[in-house]
gemmi code that builds the backbone of each chain (N, CA, C; Angstrom):
import gemmi

chains = {
    "A": [
        ("MET", (10.479, -22.165, -7.364), (9.600, -21.235, -7.751), (10.203, -20.488, -8.013)),
        ("THR", (11.214, -19.517, -6.995), (11.211, -18.306, -7.787), (12.618, -18.497, -9.022)),
        ("ALA", (13.552, -18.914, -9.011), (14.551, -18.960, -9.691), (13.763, -19.094, -11.224)),
        ("GLN", (13.186, -20.091, -11.534), (12.624, -20.466, -13.106), (11.643, -18.566, -13.432)),
        ("GLN", (11.000, -18.384, -12.345), (9.889, -16.999, -12.638), (10.977, -15.670, -12.855)),
        ("SER", (12.353, -15.613, -12.025), (12.993, -14.572, -12.001), (12.893, -13.849, -13.539)),
        ("PRO", (12.301, -12.369, -13.589), (12.939, -11.904, -15.181), (14.424, -11.738, -15.681)),
        ("ASN", (14.286, -11.994, -16.630), (15.730, -12.158, -17.586), (15.599, -10.562, -17.903)),
        ("PRO", (16.888, -10.058, -17.389), (16.911, -8.343, -17.327), (16.660, -7.874, -19.089)),
        ("SER", (17.541, -8.438, -19.798), (17.846, -8.030, -21.173), (16.476, -7.892, -21.837)),
        ("SER", (15.883, -9.146, -21.624), (14.616, -9.453, -22.770), (13.627, -8.455, -22.325)),
        ("LEU", (13.416, -8.714, -20.879), (12.238, -8.305, -20.307), (12.544, -6.585, -20.596)),
        ("ARG", (13.442, -6.164, -20.786), (13.858, -4.515, -21.450), (13.403, -4.355, -22.435)),
        ("THR", (13.705, -5.667, -23.465), (13.304, -5.005, -25.095), (11.682, -5.632, -24.836)),
        ("ARG", (11.583, -6.234, -24.569), (9.485, -6.645, -24.439), (8.879, -5.351, -23.902)),
        ("PHE", (9.811, -4.595, -22.853), (8.794, -3.506, -21.977), (9.265, -1.886, -23.499)),
        ("THR", (10.043, -1.934, -23.650), (10.828, -0.708, -24.852), (9.570, -0.995, -26.142)),
        ("TYR", (9.080, -2.461, -26.623), (8.497, -2.260, -27.485), (7.028, -2.025, -27.472)),
        ("ARG", (6.608, -2.896, -26.070), (5.043, -2.264, -26.127), (4.803, -0.680, -25.778)),
        ("PHE", (5.973, -0.407, -25.508), (6.015, 1.197, -24.621), (5.857, 1.864, -25.576)),
        ("LEU", (6.859, 1.788, -26.498), (7.095, 2.694, -27.928), (5.616, 2.418, -28.716)),
        ("ARG", (4.757, 1.381, -28.389), (3.461, 1.102, -29.829), (2.771, 1.980, -29.153)),
        ("ALA", (2.827, 1.959, -27.359), (1.648, 2.680, -27.000), (1.655, 3.857, -26.974)),
        ("LEU", (2.937, 4.464, -27.146), (2.519, 6.053, -27.633), (2.626, 6.520, -28.600)),
        ("LYS", (2.667, 5.516, -29.895), (2.440, 5.550, -30.789), (0.410, 5.823, -31.209)),
        ("GLU", (0.609, 4.939, -30.642), (-1.094, 5.033, -29.948), (-1.753, 6.391, -29.565)),
        ("LEU", (-0.932, 6.334, -28.734), (-1.647, 7.753, -27.390), (-1.224, 9.188, -28.784)),
        ("ASN", (-0.198, 9.167, -29.388), (0.066, 10.208, -30.187), (-1.334, 10.222, -31.376)),
        ("LYS", (-1.790, 9.211, -32.040), (-2.655, 8.899, -32.744), (-3.601, 9.781, -32.505)),
        ("HIS", (-4.034, 9.091, -31.489), (-5.504, 9.674, -30.522), (-5.227, 10.391, -29.186)),
        ("ARG", (-4.840, 11.298, -29.582), (-4.635, 12.484, -28.846), (-5.336, 13.104, -27.884)),
        ("SER", (-6.255, 12.981, -28.089), (-7.785, 13.748, -27.730), (-8.823, 12.723, -27.483)),
        ("ALA", (-8.611, 11.272, -27.579), (-9.463, 10.489, -27.036), (-10.092, 10.250, -26.168)),
        ("THR", (-9.420, 10.357, -24.923), (-9.648, 10.546, -23.544), (-9.860, 11.588, -22.652)),
        ("SER", (-10.465, 11.633, -21.623), (-10.715, 12.621, -20.804), (-9.244, 12.816, -19.810)),
        ("TRP", (-8.590, 12.021, -19.926), (-7.463, 11.537, -19.058), (-6.429, 12.661, -19.334)),
        ("PRO", (-5.815, 13.436, -18.465), (-4.242, 14.492, -18.545), (-3.674, 13.585, -19.061)),
        ("SER", (-2.407, 13.528, -19.993), (-2.011, 13.127, -21.091), (-1.144, 12.120, -20.124)),
        ("TYR", (-0.204, 13.404, -19.101), (0.628, 12.097, -18.151), (0.300, 11.211, -17.656)),
        ("ARG", (-0.923, 10.673, -16.938), (-1.782, 9.825, -16.327), (-1.816, 8.442, -17.653)),
        ("ARG", (-2.069, 9.432, -19.272), (-1.887, 8.427, -20.269), (-0.432, 7.635, -20.084)),
        ("VAL", (0.175, 8.589, -20.375), (1.678, 8.169, -20.375), (1.892, 7.054, -19.378)),
        ("LYS", (1.777, 7.456, -18.155), (1.855, 6.641, -16.884), (1.207, 5.102, -17.381)),
        ("VAL", (0.247, 5.115, -17.201), (-0.986, 4.060, -17.470), (-0.228, 2.898, -19.128)),
        ("ALA", (0.316, 4.209, -20.011), (0.952, 3.057, -21.130), (2.327, 1.799, -20.453)),
        ("ALA", (2.784, 3.045, -19.990), (3.976, 2.369, -19.363), (3.761, 1.448, -18.283)),
        ("ASP", (2.997, 1.423, -17.347), (2.733, 0.710, -16.176), (2.392, -0.494, -17.066)),
        ("ALA", (1.287, -0.643, -17.779), (0.347, -1.738, -18.971), (1.499, -2.390, -19.798)),
        ("SER", (2.597, -1.606, -20.145), (3.806, -2.210, -21.086), (4.465, -3.075, -19.872)),
        ("MET", (5.312, -2.663, -19.056), (5.737, -3.524, -18.256), (4.803, -4.929, -17.772)),
        ("ALA", (3.689, -4.565, -16.976), (2.891, -5.698, -16.872), (2.879, -6.721, -18.073)),
        ("GLY", (2.719, -6.374, -19.029), (2.424, -7.212, -20.130), (3.596, -7.706, -20.448)),
        ("ALA", (4.787, -7.282, -20.471), (6.473, -7.795, -20.837), (6.941, -8.681, -19.896)),
        ("VAL", (6.150, -9.221, -18.702), (6.672, -9.888, -17.721), (6.017, -11.155, -18.499)),
        ("LYS", (6.734, -12.336, -18.716), (6.375, -13.519, -19.642), (5.409, -14.527, -18.750)),
        ("SER", (6.132, -14.616, -17.427), (5.726, -15.522, -16.862), (4.185, -14.715, -15.754)),
        ("ARG", (2.971, -14.702, -15.774), (2.304, -14.308, -15.276), (2.390, -14.342, -13.574)),
        ("ARG", (2.064, -12.742, -13.001), (1.881, -12.922, -12.026), (1.262, -12.532, -11.250)),
        ("ALA", (1.120, -13.070, -9.761), (-0.350, -11.845, -8.647), (-0.315, -10.251, -9.673)),
        ("TRP", (1.177, -9.984, -9.440), (1.058, -8.261, -9.212), (0.668, -8.099, -11.333)),
        ("THR", (1.303, -8.388, -12.015), (1.166, -8.405, -13.154), (-0.568, -8.102, -13.561)),
        ("ARG", (-0.996, -9.667, -13.007), (-2.449, -9.839, -13.223), (-3.459, -8.681, -12.441)),
        ("ALA", (-3.075, -8.116, -11.544), (-3.666, -6.806, -10.485), (-3.306, -5.469, -11.163)),
        ("VAL", (-2.082, -4.965, -11.939), (-2.275, -4.145, -12.884), (-2.854, -3.979, -13.952)),
        ("LEU", (-2.902, -4.828, -14.543), (-3.915, -4.835, -15.882), (-5.436, -5.035, -15.525)),
        ("ARG", (-5.778, -5.575, -14.363), (-6.975, -5.286, -14.156), (-7.195, -4.259, -13.605)),
        ("LYS", (-6.756, -3.492, -12.887), (-6.832, -2.698, -12.343), (-6.755, -1.328, -13.777)),
        ("ILE", (-6.074, -1.238, -14.836), (-5.907, -0.874, -15.721), (-7.424, -0.699, -16.813)),
        ("ARG", (-7.709, -2.408, -16.393), (-9.247, -2.191, -17.196), (-10.064, -1.399, -16.661)),
        ("ARG", (-10.480, -1.938, -15.563), (-11.159, -0.574, -14.848), (-11.403, 0.334, -14.749)),
        ("GLY", (-9.901, 0.801, -14.991), (-9.751, 2.602, -15.022), (-10.249, 2.877, -16.487)),
        ("HIS", (-10.363, 1.948, -17.442), (-10.715, 2.314, -18.445), (-12.476, 2.507, -18.860)),
        ("ARG", (-12.760, 1.674, -17.730), (-14.402, 1.586, -17.937), (-14.825, 2.964, -16.664)),
        ("SER", (-14.040, 3.153, -15.749), (-15.026, 4.202, -15.165), (-13.748, 5.545, -15.641)),
        ("PRO", (-13.747, 6.486, -15.199), (-12.629, 7.532, -15.055), (-12.281, 7.710, -13.837)),
        ("ARG", (-12.769, 7.018, -12.423), (-12.251, 7.506, -11.398), (-11.131, 6.061, -11.098)),
        ("TRP", (-10.070, 6.685, -10.618), (-8.895, 6.052, -10.601), (-9.101, 5.044, -9.491)),
        ("HIS", (-9.120, 4.748, -8.425), (-9.596, 4.034, -7.220), (-10.778, 4.112, -7.210)),
        ("ARG", (-11.383, 3.045, -7.076), (-12.810, 2.797, -6.824), (-12.806, 2.177, -5.232)),
        ("PRO", (-12.814, 2.599, -4.034), (-13.199, 2.330, -2.866), (-14.207, 0.876, -2.820)),
        ("LEU", (-15.458, 0.992, -3.936), (-16.029, 0.060, -3.477), (-15.574, -1.686, -4.003)),
        ("ALA", (-14.228, -1.845, -4.257), (-13.577, -2.815, -4.608), (-13.354, -3.117, -2.974)),
        ("THR", (-13.208, -2.762, -2.096), (-12.645, -3.080, -0.957), (-13.500, -4.057, -0.192)),
        ("ARG", (-14.719, -3.705, -0.017), (-15.432, -4.318, 0.273), (-15.516, -5.900, -0.123)),
        ("GLU", (-15.561, -6.214, -1.595), (-15.678, -7.329, -1.917), (-14.428, -8.347, -1.777)),
        ("LEU", (-13.424, -7.228, -2.051), (-12.030, -8.478, -1.572), (-11.746, -8.932, -0.383)),
        ("ARG", (-12.333, -7.889, 1.114), (-12.186, -8.693, 2.016), (-12.936, -9.823, 2.493)),
        ("ARG", (-14.360, -9.453, 1.789), (-14.842, -10.490, 1.583), (-14.575, -12.218, 1.029)),
        ("LYS", (-13.663, -11.732, -0.088), (-13.450, -12.708, -0.862), (-11.760, -13.459, -0.186)),
        ("ILE", (-11.119, -12.183, 0.804), (-9.687, -12.646, 1.556), (-10.423, -13.774, 2.877)),
        ("ARG", (-11.386, -13.352, 3.111), (-12.252, -14.051, 4.293), (-12.556, -15.605, 3.995)),
        ("LYS", (-13.118, -15.337, 2.973), (-13.488, -16.828, 2.207), (-12.355, -17.690, 2.189)),
        ("LYS", (-11.302, -16.880, 1.436), (-10.332, -18.004, 1.257), (-9.496, -18.779, 2.427)),
        ("HIS", (-8.954, -17.648, 3.731), (-8.101, -18.082, 4.770), (-8.707, -18.249, 5.518)),
        ("GLY", (-10.295, -18.289, 5.746), (-11.135, -18.365, 6.594), (-11.001, -17.534, 8.048)),
        ("GLY", (-11.237, -16.172, 7.747), (-10.695, -15.241, 8.942), (-10.936, -14.062, 8.273)),
        ("ASN", (-10.693, -12.925, 9.177), (-10.785, -11.970, 9.263), (-9.102, -11.063, 8.841)),
        ("PRO", (-9.609, -10.522, 7.412), (-8.238, -9.888, 6.911), (-7.423, -9.538, 7.785)),
        ("ARG", (-7.922, -8.426, 8.614), (-7.027, -7.601, 9.535), (-6.355, -8.419, 10.372)),
        ("LYS", (-6.670, -9.887, 10.953), (-5.984, -10.648, 12.037), (-4.758, -11.045, 11.006)),
        ("LEU", (-5.421, -11.292, 9.808), (-4.135, -12.222, 9.064), (-3.267, -11.136, 8.585)),
        ("ARG", (-3.150, -10.011, 8.874), (-2.058, -9.101, 8.334), (-1.297, -8.926, 9.544)),
        ("GLY", (-1.792, -9.114, 10.255), (-0.991, -8.931, 11.683), (-0.699, -10.325, 12.642)),
        ("SER", (-0.885, -11.227, 11.637), (-0.579, -12.093, 12.324), (1.297, -12.539, 12.649)),
        ("HIS", (1.771, -11.800, 11.752), (3.323, -12.313, 11.860), (3.993, -11.134, 12.593)),
        ("GLY", (3.713, -11.263, 13.565), (4.168, -9.935, 15.054), (5.090, -8.620, 14.312)),
        ("GLU", (6.366, -9.247, 13.984), (7.341, -8.127, 13.705), (7.473, -7.834, 12.299)),
        ("PHE", (6.491, -8.299, 11.415), (5.997, -7.892, 10.219), (4.616, -7.269, 10.125)),
        ("GLY", (5.008, -5.902, 10.937), (3.902, -4.815, 11.036), (4.043, -4.349, 9.530)),
        ("GLN", (5.291, -3.840, 9.064), (5.524, -3.200, 7.908), (4.761, -3.776, 6.478)),
        ("THR", (4.247, -5.091, 6.884), (4.364, -5.524, 5.830), (2.738, -5.101, 5.062)),
        ("ASN", (2.037, -4.628, 6.230), (0.729, -3.505, 6.015), (0.815, -2.768, 4.906)),
        ("GLU", (1.995, -1.936, 4.720), (2.295, -0.675, 4.031), (2.723, -1.209, 2.931)),
        ("LEU", (3.388, -2.424, 2.831), (3.892, -2.668, 1.668), (2.761, -3.694, 0.651)),
        ("ARG", (1.590, -3.838, 1.297), (0.545, -4.693, 0.855), (-0.260, -3.506, -0.170)),
        ("LYS", (0.040, -1.931, 0.396), (-0.743, -0.866, -0.228), (0.227, -0.804, -1.518)),
        ("LEU", (1.535, -1.048, -1.351), (2.461, -0.426, -2.540), (2.591, -1.419, -3.890)),
        ("VAL", (2.664, -2.691, -3.492), (2.544, -3.915, -4.267), (0.690, -4.043, -4.643)),
        ("PRO", (0.805, -4.245, -6.186), (-0.532, -4.549, -6.906), (-0.593, -5.540, -6.768)),
        ("GLY", (-1.844, -5.922, -5.760), (-2.497, -6.937, -5.533), (-2.169, -7.352, -4.301)),
        ("GLY", (-1.604, -6.911, -3.943), (-0.896, -7.299, -2.503), (-2.030, -7.631, -1.100)),
        ("GLU", (-3.053, -6.913, -1.107), (-3.783, -6.790, -0.468), (-4.336, -8.309, -0.014)),
        ("SER", (-4.391, -9.001, -1.239), (-5.051, -10.638, -0.943), (-3.999, -11.653, -1.044)),
        ("MET", (-2.789, -11.072, -0.643), (-1.524, -12.505, -0.664), (-1.436, -12.743, 1.000)),
        ("GLU", (-0.566, -14.283, 0.830), (-0.273, -14.461, 2.027), (1.422, -13.751, 2.086)),
        ("ILE", (1.608, -13.753, 3.188), (3.028, -13.574, 3.376), (4.169, -13.843, 2.813)),
        ("THR", (4.597, -15.161, 2.123), (5.197, -15.444, 1.312), (5.374, -14.925, -0.013)),
        ("SER", (3.829, -15.329, -0.416), (3.998, -14.646, -2.199), (4.077, -12.974, -1.902)),
        ("LEU", (3.336, -12.440, -0.762), (4.012, -10.691, -1.064), (5.225, -10.535, -0.983)),
        ("LEU", (6.378, -11.266, -0.206), (7.749, -10.884, -0.418), (8.459, -11.310, -1.468)),
        ("GLY", (7.289, -12.482, -2.352), (8.240, -13.238, -3.891), (7.853, -11.887, -5.240)),
        ("GLU", (6.629, -11.740, -4.644), (5.941, -10.864, -5.544), (6.682, -9.604, -5.196)),
        ("THR", (7.277, -8.572, -4.570), (7.462, -7.637, -4.159), (8.850, -7.753, -5.106)),
        ("ALA", (9.981, -8.700, -4.378), (11.195, -8.431, -5.251), (11.234, -8.364, -6.651)),
        ("HIS", (9.788, -9.546, -7.448), (10.259, -9.520, -8.807), (9.436, -7.966, -9.417)),
        ("TYR", (8.492, -7.474, -8.276), (7.911, -6.058, -9.187), (8.863, -4.867, -8.618)),
        ("ILE", (9.824, -5.316, -7.608), (11.435, -3.980, -7.490), (11.864, -3.764, -8.707)),
        ("LYS", (12.286, -5.296, -9.471), (13.067, -5.712, -10.647), (12.910, -5.275, -11.568)),
        ("CYS", (11.117, -5.403, -11.588), (10.298, -5.147, -13.029), (10.359, -3.613, -13.202)),
        ("LEU", (9.766, -2.851, -11.941), (9.743, -1.429, -11.612), (11.316, -1.024, -12.098)),
        ("SER", (12.388, -0.917, -11.637), (13.373, -0.236, -11.901), (13.994, -0.655, -13.293)),
        ("THR", (13.539, -1.403, -14.043), (14.070, -1.495, -15.140), (12.957, -0.493, -15.783)),
        ("GLN", (11.967, -0.820, -15.189), (10.872, 0.373, -16.150), (11.124, 1.421, -16.319)),
        ("VAL", (12.027, 2.085, -14.813), (12.325, 3.662, -14.837), (13.844, 3.646, -15.240)),
        ("HIS", (14.592, 2.820, -15.627), (15.715, 3.186, -16.709), (15.520, 3.272, -17.703)),
        ("ARG", (14.407, 2.910, -18.411), (14.423, 2.679, -19.540), (13.693, 3.993, -19.925)),
        ("GLN", (12.280, 4.404, -19.212), (11.703, 5.692, -19.573), (12.831, 6.842, -19.277)),
        ("ARG", (13.778, 6.609, -18.464), (14.843, 7.879, -18.049), (15.859, 7.829, -19.125)),
        ("GLU", (15.682, 6.799, -19.784), (16.985, 7.079, -21.140), (16.138, 8.011, -22.588)),
        ("TYR", (15.058, 7.920, -22.487), (14.464, 9.128, -23.333), (14.850, 9.734, -23.137)),
        ("PHE", (15.444, 10.616, -21.936), (16.156, 12.001, -21.858), (17.237, 12.266, -21.493)),
        ("VAL", (18.016, 10.904, -21.939), (19.729, 11.206, -21.948), (19.676, 11.844, -23.677)),
        ("PRO", (20.801, 12.637, -23.571), (21.576, 13.208, -24.869), (21.754, 11.870, -25.694)),
        ("PRO", (21.816, 11.836, -26.851), (22.595, 10.522, -28.011), (23.564, 10.332, -27.477)),
        ("ASP", (24.661, 11.256, -27.283), (25.738, 10.915, -27.453), (26.222, 11.043, -26.214)),
        ("GLN", (25.398, 10.544, -24.752), (25.887, 10.078, -23.527), (25.114, 8.829, -23.123)),
        ("LEU", (24.172, 7.722, -24.316), (23.674, 6.964, -24.257), (25.114, 5.608, -24.141)),
        ("THR", (25.033, 4.990, -23.066), (25.709, 3.632, -22.649), (25.160, 2.408, -23.226)),
        ("PHE", (25.517, 1.642, -24.019), (24.460, 0.123, -24.596), (25.107, -0.825, -23.620)),
        ("GLN", (24.321, -1.283, -22.420), (24.476, -2.203, -21.647), (25.017, -3.294, -21.856)),
    ],
    "B": [
        ("MET", (-9.857, -43.643, -3.443), (-10.615, -42.934, -3.264), (-10.201, -42.040, -1.287)),
        ("SER", (-9.933, -43.247, -0.283), (-9.837, -43.357, 0.642), (-9.086, -42.960, 0.988)),
        ("SER", (-8.252, -43.401, 0.370), (-6.169, -43.299, 0.728), (-6.392, -41.561, -0.112)),
        ("ARG", (-6.911, -41.263, -0.763), (-6.421, -39.681, -1.553), (-7.465, -38.619, -0.632)),
        ("ARG", (-7.992, -39.311, 0.147), (-8.610, -38.355, 1.787), (-8.150, -38.117, 2.803)),
        ("SER", (-7.020, -39.837, 3.188), (-6.389, -39.575, 4.552), (-4.575, -39.326, 4.147)),
        ("ARG", (-4.598, -38.819, 2.724), (-3.095, -38.268, 2.066), (-3.563, -36.508, 2.519)),
        ("SER", (-5.021, -36.270, 1.879), (-5.056, -34.826, 2.018), (-5.161, -34.218, 3.287)),
        ("SER", (-5.578, -35.194, 4.354), (-5.670, -34.497, 5.557), (-4.485, -34.671, 6.059)),
        ("ARG", (-3.302, -35.694, 5.821), (-2.647, -35.300, 6.387), (-1.273, -34.016, 5.852)),
        ("GLN", (-1.269, -33.774, 5.042), (-0.980, -32.537, 4.443), (-1.177, -31.643, 5.461)),
        ("PRO", (-0.096, -30.469, 5.715), (0.021, -29.328, 6.268), (-0.317, -28.280, 5.184)),
        ("GLY", (-1.624, -27.546, 5.334), (-2.089, -26.853, 5.036), (-0.904, -25.309, 4.318)),
        ("PRO", (-1.649, -24.594, 3.772), (-0.510, -23.831, 2.957), (-0.256, -22.340, 3.948)),
        ("SER", (-0.735, -22.413, 5.354), (-0.576, -21.736, 6.433), (0.976, -22.381, 6.874)),
        ("ARG", (1.643, -22.948, 6.678), (2.761, -23.637, 7.557), (3.941, -22.558, 6.942)),
        ("ILE", (3.844, -21.913, 7.682), (5.157, -21.009, 6.683), (6.108, -21.028, 7.805)),
        ("THR", (7.427, -21.614, 7.506), (8.447, -21.547, 8.914), (9.292, -20.041, 8.503)),
        ("ASP", (9.822, -19.713, 9.832), (10.830, -18.411, 9.884), (11.483, -18.792, 8.524)),
        ("ASP", (12.117, -19.587, 8.405), (13.662, -20.024, 7.763), (13.004, -19.188, 6.619)),
        ("GLN", (12.169, -19.596, 5.643), (11.512, -19.726, 4.271), (11.457, -18.006, 4.470)),
        ("ILE", (10.951, -17.120, 5.381), (10.559, -16.014, 5.541), (11.894, -15.219, 5.408)),
        ("ASN", (12.803, -16.005, 6.374), (14.209, -15.018, 6.674), (15.214, -15.188, 5.176)),
        ("ASP", (14.679, -16.108, 4.299), (15.109, -16.376, 3.234), (14.628, -15.266, 1.914)),
        ("LEU", (13.219, -14.731, 2.083), (12.700, -13.767, 1.057), (13.151, -12.388, 1.498)),
        ("VAL", (12.959, -12.176, 2.863), (13.522, -11.045, 3.081), (14.814, -10.492, 2.805)),
        ("SER", (16.051, -11.957, 2.805), (17.552, -11.508, 2.597), (17.390, -11.355, 0.894)),
        ("LYS", (16.604, -12.322, 0.404), (16.473, -11.921, -1.439), (16.312, -10.287, -1.701)),
        ("LEU", (14.908, -9.893, -1.045), (14.048, -8.578, -1.029), (15.643, -7.559, -0.581)),
        ("GLN", (16.345, -7.813, 0.089), (17.565, -7.120, 0.566), (18.698, -6.681, -0.366)),
        ("GLN", (18.716, -7.884, -1.159), (20.032, -7.720, -1.904), (19.734, -6.841, -3.098)),
        ("LEU", (17.909, -6.512, -3.250), (17.735, -5.956, -4.894), (17.674, -4.289, -3.959)),
        ("LEU", (17.857, -3.995, -3.021), (17.659, -2.625, -2.650), (19.048, -1.842, -2.520)),
        ("PRO", (19.365, -0.702, -3.360), (20.616, -0.260, -3.551), (21.136, -0.065, -2.096)),
        ("GLU", (20.081, 0.726, -0.932), (20.715, 1.457, 0.134), (21.125, 0.043, 1.022)),
        ("ILE", (20.980, -0.921, 1.328), (21.058, -1.348, 2.330), (21.794, -2.848, 2.052)),
        ("HIS", (21.861, -2.916, 0.243), (22.047, -4.099, -0.458), (24.058, -4.754, -0.191)),
        ("ASP", (24.570, -3.585, 0.075), (26.088, -4.297, 0.776), (26.064, -4.442, 2.355)),
        ("MET", (25.256, -4.251, 2.826), (25.367, -4.539, 4.247), (25.296, -5.757, 4.958)),
        ("ARG", (24.854, -6.948, 3.895), (24.999, -8.363, 4.158), (25.858, -8.636, 5.242)),
        ("SER", (26.925, -8.043, 5.674), (27.883, -8.628, 6.335), (27.298, -8.558, 8.351)),
        ("LYS", (27.030, -7.131, 8.238), (25.925, -6.687, 9.605), (24.804, -7.526, 9.392)),
        ("LYS", (24.180, -7.651, 10.456), (22.379, -7.872, 10.326), (22.106, -6.941, 10.581)),
        ("VAL", (20.701, -6.826, 9.143), (19.922, -5.569, 9.418), (18.452, -6.709, 9.177)),
        ("SER", (18.026, -5.787, 10.663), (16.230, -6.624, 10.600), (15.851, -6.585, 9.997)),
        ("SER", (14.849, -7.856, 9.739), (13.498, -7.742, 8.700), (12.750, -6.643, 8.533)),
        ("ALA", (12.518, -5.804, 10.057), (11.582, -5.035, 9.630), (12.515, -3.387, 8.965)),
        ("ARG", (13.459, -3.253, 9.272), (14.658, -2.543, 8.756), (14.526, -2.847, 6.939)),
        ("VAL", (14.384, -3.826, 6.646), (14.389, -4.290, 5.233), (13.014, -4.144, 4.626)),
        ("LEU", (12.208, -4.249, 5.260), (10.892, -4.230, 4.905), (10.544, -2.580, 4.887)),
        ("GLN", (10.518, -1.853, 5.555), (10.919, -0.511, 5.820), (11.761, -0.141, 4.592)),
        ("GLU", (12.631, -0.106, 4.132), (13.548, 0.271, 3.042), (13.238, 0.002, 1.856)),
        ("THR", (12.480, -1.551, 1.538), (11.452, -1.907, 0.730), (10.715, -0.563, 0.103)),
        ("CYS", (9.783, -0.228, 1.193), (8.616, 0.494, 0.929), (9.117, 1.666, 0.652)),
        ("ASN", (10.207, 2.521, 1.073), (10.643, 3.682, 0.723), (11.621, 3.277, -0.723)),
        ("TYR", (11.735, 2.603, -0.970), (12.007, 2.328, -2.819), (10.917, 1.745, -3.166)),
        ("ILE", (9.984, 1.639, -3.061), (8.677, 1.474, -3.466), (7.947, 2.827, -4.072)),
        ("ARG", (8.130, 3.591, -2.985), (7.167, 4.933, -3.439), (8.351, 5.705, -3.919)),
        ("ASN", (9.950, 5.249, -3.730), (10.726, 6.524, -4.539), (10.033, 5.833, -6.065)),
        ("LEU", (10.351, 4.827, -6.626), (10.253, 4.175, -7.993), (8.868, 4.647, -8.328)),
        ("HIS", (7.885, 4.892, -7.608), (6.418, 5.331, -8.159), (6.789, 6.760, -8.557)),
        ("LYS", (7.142, 7.662, -7.686), (7.611, 8.855, -7.881), (8.351, 9.403, -8.982)),
        ("GLU", (9.661, 8.604, -9.276), (10.016, 8.584, -10.295), (9.227, 8.506, -11.930)),
        ("VAL", (8.676, 6.983, -11.699), (7.589, 6.953, -12.785), (6.958, 8.321, -13.092)),
        ("ASP", (5.720, 8.852, -12.182), (4.979, 9.860, -12.243), (6.075, 11.139, -12.975)),
        ("ASP", (7.016, 11.702, -12.284), (7.603, 12.743, -12.647), (8.237, 12.282, -14.423)),
        ("LEU", (9.073, 10.850, -14.873), (8.669, 10.564, -16.012), (7.980, 10.860, -16.971)),
        ("SER", (7.293, 9.925, -16.689), (5.759, 9.715, -17.499), (5.154, 11.252, -17.470)),
        ("GLU", (5.351, 12.408, -16.952), (4.786, 13.518, -16.536), (6.098, 14.392, -17.988)),
        ("ARG", (7.063, 14.165, -17.739), (8.079, 15.171, -18.652), (7.983, 14.563, -20.280)),
        ("LEU", (7.819, 12.782, -20.434), (7.460, 12.114, -21.657), (6.475, 12.313, -21.976)),
        ("SER", (5.100, 13.367, -20.998), (4.019, 13.534, -22.277), (4.699, 15.084, -22.916)),
        ("GLY", (5.203, 15.917, -21.522), (5.531, 16.902, -22.142), (6.116, 16.901, -24.139)),
        ("LEU", (7.023, 15.704, -23.947), (8.020, 15.808, -25.058), (7.211, 15.416, -26.126)),
        ("LEU", (6.027, 14.452, -26.179), (4.944, 14.210, -26.772), (4.022, 15.407, -27.682)),
        ("GLU", (3.763, 16.095, -26.374), (3.051, 17.435, -27.557), (3.742, 18.045, -28.260)),
        ("THR", (5.254, 18.364, -28.086), (5.368, 18.839, -29.326), (6.542, 17.172, -30.039)),
        ("THR", (5.314, 17.533, -31.139), (5.477, 16.070, -31.997), (7.148, 15.897, -32.571)),
        ("ASP", (7.685, 17.501, -33.041), (9.137, 16.488, -33.352), (10.301, 15.754, -32.658)),
        ("ALA", (9.950, 16.481, -31.461), (10.616, 16.241, -30.308), (10.319, 14.622, -30.029)),
        ("SER", (9.120, 14.236, -30.056), (9.132, 12.821, -29.929), (9.420, 12.316, -30.616)),
        ("GLN", (8.773, 12.316, -32.021), (9.690, 11.468, -33.272), (11.023, 11.300, -32.927)),
        ("ALA", (11.787, 12.350, -32.648), (13.167, 12.171, -32.394), (13.931, 11.330, -31.651)),
        ("ALA", (12.697, 11.794, -30.599), (12.999, 10.561, -29.046), (12.816, 8.784, -29.740)),
        ("ILE", (11.597, 8.741, -30.297), (11.016, 7.306, -30.612), (12.097, 6.935, -31.769)),
        ("ILE", (12.649, 7.535, -32.399), (13.789, 7.125, -33.462), (14.742, 6.383, -32.869)),
        ("ARG", (15.424, 7.385, -31.952), (16.328, 7.369, -31.303), (16.566, 6.029, -30.470)),
        ("ASN", (15.335, 5.470, -29.767), (14.997, 4.531, -28.980), (15.077, 3.668, -29.837)),
        ("LEU", (14.599, 3.763, -31.109), (14.559, 2.308, -32.296), (15.865, 2.005, -32.603)),
        ("LEU", (16.645, 2.682, -32.683), (18.001, 2.237, -33.316), (18.812, 1.911, -32.165)),
        ("MET", (18.241, 2.451, -30.689), (19.301, 1.686, -29.538), (18.855, 0.130, -29.829)),
        ("GLN", (17.980, -0.294, -29.609), (17.537, -1.388, -30.024), (18.878, -2.367, -30.048)),
    ],
}
model = gemmi.Model(1)
for chain_id, residues in chains.items():
    chain = gemmi.Chain(chain_id)
    for i, (resn, *xyz) in enumerate(residues, 1):
        res = gemmi.Residue()
        res.name, res.seqid = resn, gemmi.SeqId(i, " ")
        for name, pos in zip(("N", "CA", "C"), xyz):
            atom = gemmi.Atom()
            atom.name, atom.element = name, gemmi.Element(name[0])
            atom.pos, atom.b_iso = gemmi.Position(*pos), 0.0
            res.add_atom(atom)
        chain.add_residue(res)
    model.add_chain(chain)
structure = gemmi.Structure()
structure.add_model(model)
structure.setup_entities()
């Protein structure tokens, strides 16, 4: 399950950069089209580019894209409305209380924290949460490395 | 029809998660964390790995925010952004 779905860092990097540059170009064209502050738009462009660049669709990429689409419709970024609906869904899926489900693995109390940090993590069972977290970390660090390269003076760039 | 039913009832549900499975995933996670990835010889508790994972993700999020802010500043000044975009295209 994991071996074939782990990202190929070099092609992921290229796909991310391609999408991100295209998004930035669009941003530049329609500079005042939305009411969002511009750093938020750049961040959304980066997140969407990374989620779109992952070839095998993962739970976390779907969650990121869903969140962005929702954000486009409403200027409010976090919509607390979703939580009740989500709870109901989890209860239906696992036949129990989501709170109970979270605490069911005694020593993994920290998973609560992790669920808030990994997109879509609230509704995952423990093994997929850990798998998705590993994949998410890899992609996120690639994204950060790429974004950082914009600020490296040209003569100090290293080709990996 | 009946054979299918009996097979599905015999199969354990998705709730059967072994400790080994979880330990395996946690150790994979540990290898990705710069803080503790080379501490494989010592025993690092799962709780510690998860805590470090949370910290690492939080740091990465902070960095994405920070870099996006700087990048948006770069975009405001058109010349600089053009230069950056061209530079990055050349790097491909």
